[in-house]
C-alpha positions, 0 to 999 in steps of 0.5 A: 726560641733560640738565637741565630747562633746556637752556641749563644743563649738568647739572654746573652745578646741582650744587656740587662736594663734597669730603668727608674720611673720617678713618676710625679716625685722629686723637685729639681733640687731633690733630684740632684742628690738622688742621681749623684748617689745612683751614679756613685753606686753604679760606679764604672760597672757597665754590665747593666744599662741604667736609666733614670726617668725624672719628671719634666721639671727635673730633666735639665738638672739631672742631665747636667749631673749625668754628663760623663756618667754611664747612667742614661736619661729618660723622660716619662712621656712626650707628645707625637707632634714636633711642635705647636699649640699643645699646651702643657706638652713636650716634644721629642726634639725638646727631650733630645735637646736635653740628651735624653736617650729613652722615653716611657710611652703607654704607661698604665697610668697614662692609659687609665687617667688620661685615656691614651689609646693604642693608636695615640701611643703608636703615634708617639712611638713613631715620633720617638723612633724618628727622633732617635729616642728609644721608647720604653713601651708599657703593656699589661692587663688589669686585675679584671682582665687577668681574672677573665682569662684575657691577659694574652689577648690584652697583651697582643692587642696592645703590642700590635696596636702600639707597634703599627708601622714600626719597621724590623730595623726600628724595633730593636731600639724598642724596649717593652715593659710588661706591667701587670696593672694589678701589681703596680703600687699594690704590693702584689707581684706576679709570680715568676711563672706568671711574669715569664709566661707573659714575657715569653708570649710577648717575645713570641709575638714580636717574632711573628711580627718582625722575625725571630732575630729581631725579637731576640734583640728586644729587651722586655722589662718587668714593671710590676713592683720589682723590689730587691727581695723578688728581683733575683728570681724574676731576673733569672727568667729567660725572657725577663731582661730587667725592670721598670722600677717605680717606688724602689727607684726613689731611694738610691740604695734600693735602686742600686740593689736592683741594678746589682741583682741584674748584674749578678745574673749569668 
C-alpha cells in the first residue's frame, strides 16, 4: 500500500504517537510528580506526539500541569450521552472542559469486565468525534480466538462494528490500538511479525471502508506490553505508528525511553 505521493513513504505522513494508559492507578497527588517528570523528559522534542491518560480523579490536576507543554491529555473512557441520569459516568463535554484531546474507547478491559459491545463503543466513537475528541479505539483478539485462527475475523468485526457511521473525514482523527488481549499484563508479546500482520490487515480494512488516502493517515498503535526492550523492533514496522502503553507508563523513565525509541525511527 502506498501513499498518494509515491516519493513519500506512508510512514512519513503519520507522526508517531505514544499514549500512556494509567488504568486505575495514581491518585491526583501521585499524578502531578509523574507528569512533571514526563514533561521534563520529553522536553521540546515534538517528533513524537505524547499523550497521558490518567484516571478521572486526576484529570484536572494533570491538565493544570500539562498547560503550555507539548504533552496532551487523554481520558480512559466516556459515556455516549452528553448529560443525564447516568450515575458514575462522564461525558465528552466534561472531558473537553478539562482540555482533554484524546479518549480511549473499547479497551479490552471494558469489553471483558463491563461487557461493552461494538455497538455501544460505536455510540461512544460518534459522540467523541462530535465533540472534537480523538478516540483511541482498541481492538484485539483473546488467546482462545488466536489459537482458533480467527484473529483477522475478530479484528474485522470489531473495526467495522465500532466505525459504523464514521465518515471518511472523521476517520483521520481516529487512532486505532491493536491490543492482543493475551499479551496485556501477561509479559507475553506478539512477535514483530504477528503485530505487523495485524496492523497491516487493519490498514487494509480501513482502505476498503474509507479509501486508501484516509487509511494512510490513520495511526495504528501497538497495545500489548510494549517495553523499552522490544519497542525498537516493533516501532520500525511499516504499519506500527506508536504504542498504547500500560504498566511502562506508570514510571516516567520507562515511558520516556519508549518516546525516545519512537523518535529514533526514521
